[in-house]
N, C-alpha and C positions, 0 to 999 in steps of 0.2 A: 504493501500500499503506498503510495507516494505520499510525501509531506506537502500540505498546502498551507501558501501564506494569503491572507486575507487583507493583511494591511502591510504590504511589502515595500511601501514609502512611508511607513508611521502613519502618523495621524493626519497627514496632508490630504489623502485622498478621501477619508470618510468627513474631514471638516468642510473640504470643498463640495463635496456631495450632499451633505446635510444643508449646507448653504443654498445650494441650488434648488433642492427640493422645497426649502423655506419662500425664496425667490419664487419659485413658479407657482407655489400655493398661494402666496401673497396678491400674486398678479390674476389667477384665476378665480379666486373669492371676490375680488374688486369686480372683475369682469362679469362675474355672476351677478353682483349687486346691480351693475348696469344694465343686465339684462332684465332683472325685476322692475325697472325704472322706464324701459323701452315702452314708446307710445306706437309702435307697428310690430307686424310681424317680420318685417324687412330687418329691422334694428334688432330684433330678438336673436333672429338666425345669425346675424353678425356677431354680436356677443357670444351665444353660444359657442360659435366656432372658434374666436379667441380664445374663450376659456377654455376648452378643450384642448388647444395647443398649448396653452400655459400649463395646464395639470397635467395633461398625457404627456408632453412633449418634454417640459422643463423640470416639473416637479419631480416625474417619475422615469422616463426613458432618460435623460440627461445625467440625472443622480445614478441610475444604473451604470451608465458607461463610464463614468467618472470613478465609480467605486470598482469597476473591474479593471482600472489602471492599476489598482494596488494588489491584484489577485495574479498570483503565480503559483506554479507547480514544480517542486524540485526534480530536476532531471529531463525536463522538457519545455521547449518553447511553445508559445501559444499564438495562434494565428486565427482571424476572424474571417468568415465569409462574409462579404461586403454586401450582397444581396439579403440575405436572412437577417443583418444587423440592421440594415434600412426597414425589412419588413416588420421588425420588432418595434420601431420606432412609431411606425403606420399604424401597427396594432394598437398599440398605448393610446394613441391619439382617437383612433376611431371609438374604442371600449369606453374610454372617458366620455366622449362626444354621445353615444348611446345612452350611456347613464346617465348624464344631463337632461337629455330630450325626455326621457322616462320621468325624471324628478320634476324637472321646471315646467313643462308644457302639462296643462291641466288644471283644475279647480277642485275637484272631489278626491278622496282617499290620498292624501298628500302623503301619510306616512307609510302607507303600502307602496307607493309609486317611489318612494325614496330606498326602502327596503329592496324593491325589486331593480330598480337602478343600480343600487349598490352591489346585487349579486352579480349582475350583468358586468359592471365596470370593474369588480374584483376579478371574476373570472378572467376576463381581458386583460387585466394587469399581470395577473399571475401567468396567461400564456405568453405577455410579452416577454416576462422574466425569461422562462424556461425556453422562449425561442432565441432569445440572446445567448443562452447557454448552449443552445444546440448549435450555435453559428461557431463556436470555439472548435479549433482543430489542435489536437496535440498527440503526442506518441504516448498514448495510454487508451485505457478504456474507462468511462466515466459511467459510475451508479450514483442511485440516490436513495436516501432513507425515505420510505413510505411515510413513516411518522413526521418526519420534518417537512417535507413535501405538502403533507396535509394542513400543517401548523402553518407554512407560508401561504396557503391558499386561503385559509381561514382568516388570517390577518389581513390578506389583501380584500377580502369580501367585507370584513369588520372597517378597515381603513376607507375603501371607496364609501360605504355607507355614510359614516360619520363626515366626509369630506362632501356630499351630497347635502346631507342634512345642514351642514354650516352653508353650503352655497345658496340653499334655499332661506336661511333664516338670518344670517349676520349681514350687517350692515353699516354698523360704525366702525371706524379705522381702527381702534384700539382692538375690537372684538376680532377684526379680520387679521390684525397680526397676531394676537394670542393664538387664534386658530391654525393660522400658518404655520407657528411654532410646533402645534400638536400634530397638524399633519405631517411636517417634516420627520418627526421621530416616528410616524407610523408608517412612511414609505421606507425610511431607512431599516425599522424593524423587520419588515416583510422582505427585502432584499437580502439582508444578511442571515434571515432566518432560512430562506431559501437555499444561500450558499453554503451554510452548516450543513445542508442536507446531502451535499455531492462529496464522493469520493473518488480517486482516480488510482488504477493499478497500470503502472507503466510497462510499456512493452520496448522491444528494440527500436532505436530511432529510425525514422523515414522522413521522405521527403512531405513537407507540410506546404498545403496550398491556402492561400488567403492573405490576407493583409495583417501588420502587427498594430498593436494598440497606439505605438507611437507615430505610427504612418498614419492614422486615422484620426488623431487629436486635432491637428492643424484644421480641417475640413469641417470636423463635427463641432470643434469649439466656435470656430467662425460662425456656423450656422446658429449654434445657440446664442451667441453675443448678438447677432444681428436680430435674430427672431426675440430677445428679450427687449431690445432696443425698439423694434415695431410694435411690440404689446405695449410696451410703456408711451409710445409716440400715440398710439391710437387712443389710448385711455386720456392722455393730456389734450389732445385735439377735438375730442368729441364733446358736445357741451352737456353738463350735469342738470340735474332737476334744479337745483339752485340757479343755473344760467338762464334755463328756461324761465324760469320764475322771474327773474329779473327783467328779461325780455319782455315778458308779458305785461309787467307793471310798469316798464316805459312807454308802450304800446297803448295801455290804458290812459297813462297821464297825458299823452299826445292826443288821443281821440277825446279825451275831457276838456282838453286846452281848445281845440279845433271847434268842439260843440259850444264853448263859452263866448265864441265870438260871436255867434247867432243868436245867442238868449240874451234875455234882460238880466243885467246885473244889479245887485242890490247890495248896497254898503252902507251901514249905519241907520236904517230905515228909509233910505231915499233909494228909490228904484229909478234907473236911467229909462228914458223912453225907449219904447221901440222904434225903429226906423220907419219915417212916413213915407207913402208911397209918393212918385215923382209929381202928381198933380194935386198933392195936398200941402199945406203949408201950417205947420204947427204954429200956434198961439198960446203964451202963457199967460195965466192969470192966478188971482188970488182965490182960493178956495175958502169955505165958510170956515174952516177951522183955523186960518191963518196960515195954512201951508201953502204948497204950489200945487196946482194940478195943470194938466196940459188939456187943450182940445185942439181939434183939427178943424180948418176951414176948407172947404172943398172950392179950389180957385176955377173949376170948370163951370160951375154954378153963377 
């Protein structure tokens, strides 16, 4: 049985992977809050897609890839099938997206929809993890402990259900931040539980196909960085509910000011007269109470 190392670079890789999972969760929950305040189905679909990319792509898949940078097996190099690695990323985004659709769309049976969405998303995340593991090529036979595999799947389902519940309920910045910290712990727990289920029996060295982790870090890292920047820009560029309320308030003030120009104005008990017709000449005289009164003499007569 070969010796396996999960922290080959010390605490650098788990620290970065946890930070990515928190950042992706923070973006995803903020995007989900925008989904709930959207006013059209087009806006809702847009925010849902971005939330799925943030949670599935950044919080889950990129965390998985960075954590794998610290994974090594004594006595054999490791190569990765690029196609399966890309497929695992797509699988994570789609699974989270389906879970969000189930949990967020609809008015009735919210708790049931959250659980159903959590099961679908959790199974998809677990499938992403083991697809990524299947993408590894090494000089040895890989086997898994059924008990720990089951534990990792259970953690994935619970974590996904909690994530969807948070996506449906939280909206305040502090609550979103604390929730992202919790989600980061859950995502990493699922990953390292699944990794602990793995054991390797090495055999004679042979030619390994695929790319090394170091050769993929530049393109994947650039994709993740630009993806995070794009998600952050989408959040900052889109108007918030407060922005919409401010625009509506200003529009109402302008409309009120425009209407005030055609309505009689009253100040300290004195009413200004309405504008007379062109063929009428206003005449001012004294009223019986000593005030002012307005009469109109028709000049056409």
